N, C-alpha and C positions, 0 to 999 in steps of 0.2 A: 350284506354290507349294505342294498338297497333300500331297505328296511331302518338300518339304523340312520344313512345319509338324511332319508327323509323326517324320523322323528327326531334326529340330534344333529340338527343341520349345521351346528358350529361343531361338531369336534373333527379331528383328523382320524383318516386311518388308514392303515397299511394292510395290507389286503397280501396273502403266499397263497398261491392255487401250485397243488401239486401233482398237474398234466404229465409228467411223465409218470409217475404210476396211479394211475386213474384206471379203474375203478375200484374202491377202497373195500367194497363188501364182498371180494373175494379173496380177501388177506387173510393169512393168519395171525389171532388176539398178538402173540409175539411183534410182528414185524409190526403189525399199528402199531402199539406202542411203542418201539422205536425210532419208526418215524416221527410220532406227535414228541418225542425227547427230545430229537436234534431241529422239527420245526419251532420246537417252543424254545428253545435253546438261542436259534439265531434270530428270534421276536425279541425275545430279552433284552439281546443285544442292541435292539434300534430304542431303548431307553421307553416301553411302552407300558400304559398305566393300567390296563386292562385287559385278558385275554378271551375272547371267544373259539371255543372249538367249534368252524361249521360244517360239523360233516359229522352226519350221524353213527357212524361207523364206527369212527375217531372217537368219538363221544362215549358210547356206548362201552369199548374197549381202555381207554386211554385217558377217560376222566379225572379219576380217583387217583391214578400215575403224576400229574401231571400239578394236582391240589397237594400233593406232597413234598412235591418237586421244587415247587417255586410260590413266593408270597402274595403276587398282587390276585386282585377276583380274578378268578377264571370262571366262566358262563357255559355252559353245554346247552346244546343245541333241544336235549331229551326233557329236563323237566319243566323248563318253562309250555313245554305243547301238553304235557300232562298236564299241569295245573288246569290251563284252559281247557280240555277236555273235559276233569271231571265237573271242572262249573261251569261248561253249555250238555251235558248228556243229562235226557230226562229217564229215559229208559236204563242208564246203568252197563246199557252194551256199546260197545266202544274199537271200535276198528284201525289196525295200524296196516301200515303201506310203507313200507322200506326194502334195501338190496341185503340180499341171503345175510352179509354177515351180521347187521340188524339185528334181522329176525333171528336169524342162530342164536345172536346173547342174549335172549328174552327180558332184554332191559327195558322197553317197553312195559309189558305184558306183570312183571315183579315188581317196579314200581309204581304200575296204575293200582292193583291187588291191597300195595303196603299202603296207599291211602285210603284207596276205595274198596275194603273185601269182596264186597257184593257183587264188585265190576265182572262183566262177561266180556274177555277181549275179543278178537279176531285177531291174528296176525297174520298179514299176508306179502310173501317174499315177490320182489316185484322187479327183479335183475336186468330187464331189459329196457327199463323207462328211463334212465341216469345216460346209457348209450343212447339212448334220442333224442332228448335232450343237448347231448353234446353234439350231434350233428343238426340239430336244429330247424326236426324232423315234426316240428312241433303242431299240427298242423296235418303231415300226411297222412293215407291213409292207412300205412302199414300204423301209424302208431294208434289210431281212434282202434282198430279190430284189436292191439295188443290192450290197449283198456280196456277194452268189453269186456276179454277173455280173462284176464287177470281180478276185473271188478265182481262177476259171476256171481262164484260164493256169494256176496253182499247181498247182494238183490233177496235172496231167497231168508235173510236174517233179520234181524228186529236190530238190529244196529242202526242209532242214530246219529250218531258222531263218528268222525274219520279223522285220523292225526296221519298229515302227510310227512311221512318218518324219513325225507332222504332231503336236503336243499335244494337240489334238483327238481322235486314235483312243483313244487307252487308254478313253476313255465305251463304246468298240466293241469294248472287247477280247474280252470274253464270248462277242458274237455272232459275232467273227473265229474263238477256237477253234471253236466251235459248229461253222461250217461248213468248219476244216480238219480237222475230228473228233481232235482232239489228234494232229495228224502232224507239229509245228510247235512250235519255240520259239521265243515271242511274246516279243518285247524292247520294253519298256514304256521309251520317252525318260525318262518323267519318274520314274521309278526312279533309270535309269543315273545321271542327271544332281543328283537329288539327293544319290547316291554320291559324286562330284566335287563337289559344294560342301561336302561335310563333309571330306574331303580336304585341299580345299587351303586353309579354314580352319582346320583342323587347323595343319597344315604351316606354313602362315603366321601360327599364335598369333592369329587373328583370332574367335574364340569369343568368344561374349557367355556371361558370369557368371550363372550357374545361378539365382544368386538376385538377376537381375534381369527382371522381367514383360515378358514380349513384346510389340509393339504389329503393329499390321498396320492399313496405309492402301491404299484403293485407288483409283484411277482411270482415268478412262475419256475417250475422246473424244469422247463421241453416245451418248445413250440410255443414263443412269446406271440408271433401275428396270430398264430390259430386261437388265443385265446383272447386278444383282444377281439376276434368277431364276434367270437362265445359271450366274451364279457361285457361288452357292449349293448348285446340280446338281452342280457341277464339286469343289466343296471339300468337300459334306457338312458345313454348319454355314453356321451363320448367318452375314451378311454386314450390318453395322448400320450402315454410314452408305458412301456412294460419294460420290466428287466428281469435278464435271467439269472435265478441264483442254485445253482447244480448242486450246494451242500444241503438244501434243507428237504424236507419229504414227505409232508401231509398237512392236508388241505384245510387252514385254520386263517382266524382275519384277529387284529386284534385294533383296538380304539385310542 
């Protein structure tokens, strides 16, 4: 959302975070699809023009289902990251960091190999990183130790490009860069996804007029106060009001 707001400052954004069911990476595929459908129906009721599945696990398991169900443009956070990684890699060796669910799905590896059959893909499940970000332990010594442990296998490989395959991980980008000693190009899914949003809005002539004042609305499924604190850290700007919506189920946002 922050990347979209920076790149497209005239677009209004409605955000929903499934704070009651986090983390998604440990859920079964059927559960993720069910949550995603319920949430998308809620967002469609708000008369949105484009939907972003701002969660790698939901993108991995529910993207095709949502595309089949709804007519508006739908963007996942996986495909833009893969396109950016393939454009960046020199050696053809690409690493993916993600939740257990995302890595278990194999979606990154399969899509990379579909576009670049000669690629070598190293997939690493990092289930502790998203909860650490939620706790705002970005500079905590424990976080540094855990990042070091997860990235150890990459230091012995020829990987030159690293995809942050979870929308929480960009907040740890500087720590990951430091641990990898600048030896890899890091693909931030947020930036890649925002560029895809800009492209599709332009191609389909859906851009908002520059004369319009954008509006931002926030919904969560549990604990609005906790979300507001974490959300302001993610956005690096104040959030004035968060609404609780108990009937929606998975973390996505729409433009």
